[in-house]
C-alpha positions in Angstrom: 137.3 99.6 179.4 140.2 101.9 178.8 143.0 101.5 176.4 146.2 103.2 178.0 149.4 102.9 175.9 153.0 103.8 177.4 153.1 107.0 175.7 150.1 108.1 177.5 151.6 107.4 180.7 154.9 109.6 179.6 152.5 112.5 179.1 151.2 112.6 182.6 152.7 115.6 184.6 155.1 115.2 187.4 156.3 111.6 186.1 159.9 111.1 185.9 161.2 109.0 182.4 164.1 108.6 180.0 163.6 107.7 176.6 164.5 103.9 177.0 160.9 102.9 178.0 161.3 103.5 181.8 159.0 106.1 183.8 159.2 106.4 187.6 156.2 107.4 189.8 155.8 108.9 193.1 153.2 110.4 195.3 150.2 108.7 193.4 146.7 109.8 194.7 143.1 108.5 193.9 142.6 111.5 191.6 145.5 111.0 189.4 144.6 107.0 189.1 140.8 107.5 188.1 141.7 107.5 184.3 143.7 104.5 184.9 140.5 102.5 186.0 139.7 99.3 184.2 142.2 98.7 181.9 144.1 96.2 179.9 147.9 96.7 180.6 150.1 97.4 177.2 153.2 97.9 179.5 154.7 96.3 182.8 153.9 98.0 186.4 155.9 97.0 189.5 154.1 98.7 192.5 155.9 98.9 195.9 153.7 100.2 198.9 155.9 101.7 201.6 153.3 102.7 203.9 149.4 102.4 204.4 147.4 100.2 202.3 146.5 99.9 198.4 143.8 97.3 197.2 143.4 96.5 193.3 142.1 93.7 191.2 144.4 91.8 188.8 142.9 89.6 186.2 139.8 89.5 188.7 141.7 88.5 191.9 141.6 91.0 194.5 145.2 91.8 196.0 146.0 93.8 199.2 149.3 95.7 199.6 150.5 96.7 203.1 153.8 98.2 204.0 156.9 96.4 202.4 154.4 94.5 199.9 155.0 94.7 196.0 153.0 93.3 193.0 154.0 92.8 189.6 151.3 93.6 186.8 152.6 92.2 183.8 151.5 93.6 180.0 148.5 91.9 178.9 147.0 92.1 182.4 143.6 93.5 183.4 143.5 95.9 186.4 140.9 97.8 188.1 138.9 98.6 191.4 141.8 100.8 193.1 141.4 101.5 196.6 143.7 103.0 199.0 144.2 104.2 202.7 144.7 108.1 203.3 148.1 107.6 204.5 149.4 105.3 201.5 152.9 106.0 200.2 154.1 103.8 197.2 156.6 104.1 194.4 155.6 102.6 190.9 158.3 101.6 188.1 156.6 101.3 184.7 158.6 99.7 181.9 157.7 98.7 178.3 158.6 95.1 177.5 161.1 96.0 174.8 163.2 97.2 177.6 163.1 93.6 178.6 163.4 92.2 175.0 166.3 94.3 174.5 168.7 92.3 177.1 169.0 88.6 176.3 169.8 87.8 180.3 166.7 89.9 181.4 164.7 88.2 178.7 165.8 84.9 179.6 165.4 85.5 183.2 161.6 86.7 183.1 160.9 83.9 180.7 162.1 81.2 183.5 160.1 82.8 186.4 157.0 84.0 184.4 154.9 80.9 185.5 155.7 81.8 188.9 155.0 85.4 188.7 151.6 84.5 187.1 150.6 82.6 190.0 152.0 84.7 192.4 152.3 88.8 191.5 152.3 89.7 195.0 154.9 89.1 197.7 156.1 91.0 200.9 159.7 92.1 200.9 162.0 91.7 204.0 163.8 94.8 205.5 167.3 94.0 203.6 165.0 93.8 200.5 163.3 96.8 200.7 166.6 98.5 201.4 168.2 97.4 198.2 165.1 98.3 195.9 164.9 101.7 197.5 168.5 102.5 196.9 168.3 101.5 193.2 164.9 103.5 192.9 166.5 106.7 194.2 169.6 106.3 192.5 167.9 105.9 189.1 165.5 108.9 189.9 168.9 110.8 190.8 170.1 110.5 187.4 166.7 110.9 185.6 166.8 114.3 187.1 170.5 114.8 186.6 171.9 117.5 184.4 175.0 117.3 182.0 175.3 114.6 179.0 172.1 113.0 178.7 173.8 109.9 176.8 175.8 108.9 179.8 173.1 109.6 182.0 170.7 107.4 180.0 173.2 104.6 180.0 173.5 104.9 183.6 169.6 104.6 183.8 169.6 101.6 181.5 172.1 99.7 183.6 170.6 100.8 186.9 167.2 99.4 185.7 168.9 96.1 184.6 170.3 95.7 188.2 167.2 96.7 189.6 165.3 93.9 187.8 167.9 91.2 188.4 167.8 92.1 192.0 164.1 91.3 191.6 164.6 88.3 189.8 166.8 86.8 192.3 164.5 87.7 195.2 161.5 85.7 193.2 163.7 82.9 192.4 164.7 82.6 196.3 161.0 82.6 196.9 160.5 79.7 194.5 162.8 77.8 196.1 160.7 78.3 199.5 157.5 77.6 197.7 155.8 74.4 196.5 156.3 75.4 192.8 159.8 74.0 191.8 162.5 76.0 190.5 162.9 75.4 186.9 165.2 78.4 186.5 168.2 76.7 185.3 166.3 73.8 183.3 166.6 74.8 180.1 165.9 71.2 178.6 163.3 70.3 176.5 161.5 69.0 179.5 162.2 72.3 181.7 160.5 74.2 178.9 157.5 72.0 178.5 156.9 72.0 182.4 156.6 75.9 182.1 154.3 75.9 179.1 152.4 73.4 181.2 152.4 75.6 184.1 151.5 78.6 181.9 148.4 77.0 180.2 147.0 76.1 183.7 147.2 79.7 185.1 145.9 81.0 181.5 143.1 78.8 181.7 141.8 79.6 185.3 140.9 76.4 186.6 139.3 75.0 183.2 141.6 72.3 182.3 140.6 69.4 184.5 142.3 66.3 182.4 145.9 65.5 181.7 144.2 64.5 178.2 143.2 67.7 177.5 146.5 69.6 178.8 148.2 67.3 176.3 146.2 68.0 173.5 146.4 71.9 173.8 150.5 71.1 174.3 150.7 68.8 171.3 152.0 66.0 173.5 150.8 62.6 174.6 148.9 62.6 178.2 151.4 59.9 178.9 154.3 61.9 178.1 153.5 64.8 179.7 152.4 63.1 183.0 155.8 61.7 183.0 157.6 64.9 182.5 155.5 66.7 184.8 156.2 64.2 187.7 160.0 64.1 186.9 160.6 68.0 186.6 157.9 69.1 189.3 157.6 66.5 191.8 153.8 66.2 191.5 152.0 64.8 189.2 150.3 66.5 186.3 146.8 65.5 187.7 147.8 67.2 191.3 148.9 70.3 189.7 145.4 70.6 187.4 143.6 70.0 190.8 145.5 72.7 192.6 144.7 75.1 190.1 141.0 74.2 189.4 140.3 74.5 193.3 142.1 77.6 193.3 139.7 79.1 190.7 136.6 77.8 192.6 137.6 79.1 195.9 138.3 82.7 194.4 134.6 82.2 192.8 133.2 81.4 196.2 135.1 84.1 198.3 135.1 86.8 196.3 132.1 86.9 193.8 128.4 86.7 194.4 128.2 84.1 191.6 125.5 81.1 192.1 126.6 77.6 192.4 125.1 77.0 189.1 127.0 80.1 187.6 130.3 78.6 188.9 129.7 75.2 187.3 128.7 76.9 183.7 131.5 79.3 184.0 134.0 76.8 184.6 132.6 74.0 182.3 131.6 71.3 184.9 129.1 69.0 183.5 126.6 69.7 186.2 126.0 70.9 189.7 126.1 67.4 191.4 129.5 66.5 189.6 131.0 69.8 190.9 129.7 69.4 194.4 131.5 65.9 194.6 134.8 67.4 193.0 134.7 70.5 195.7 133.9 67.9 198.4 136.5 65.6 197.7 139.1 68.3 198.1 137.8 70.9 200.3 135.9 68.0 202.7 132.7 70.2 202.4 130.1 71.1 199.4 130.5 74.6 197.9 127.7 76.0 199.9 129.1 74.7 203.3 132.4 76.5 202.3 130.8 79.6 201.1 128.7 79.5 204.4 131.7 79.3 206.5 133.3 82.0 205.0 130.2 84.4 205.6 130.3 83.0 209.1 134.0 84.0 209.6 133.4 87.7 208.0 
């Protein structure tokens, strides 16, 4: 696995950047991505697909980007297996985490939606949203290339970056309102923080937390208190959230990997194959083998 730092990316030919930890990338090819195969990110990458198709694996999940799709790959994420069509055209915004941390309102905003971004890093943009993102991108690129007083240019770039990120946060927040995941952006209470920590915990553990007791122990609260907070803040019980994340992790393994049923049982810490089979059937209405066979039949 390669280690690619932000400084290493800045040294690539043909990229545009300033000293504030912001990089814009156009016209990427399969060859130029070769050195970035199978890496743990130490920076954040926003990828917007204008034309064609781009496929990548983020944290062991496969994502296919088509025209007007974006994906946000956050620092600490694992990315690999790039594939792209010959007609692909996309833009990339790379930024160091410090750029977010230096702005109090950006730092607060990304914290409030970080759980949602971990669960749903890819989304399709409307025509209007694409127009907004492209305007900001081109304006930022213009000031990166502009001659003259560089201090003014850097200040303008920094403000444009904050504006485009806030636009993105607004679009994501609107998406949260239309999804099943509750919008807790405005909830800065202790309960709101606990709810976000609970969602982040489930996402980070990839379906391996299956009891409220275990989640409570890891969050240092009683299962009774956790259940009460989650039901109030999220509109679903803590156990429902746990089941949702668990079955999502199981479906991914059945659909996108060649792992045997036994391997999945061991990987996800189920006590035995029989218990695993009953659990899957209770939610999907069929056994794991039946579900996998149906997927293959559809293909």
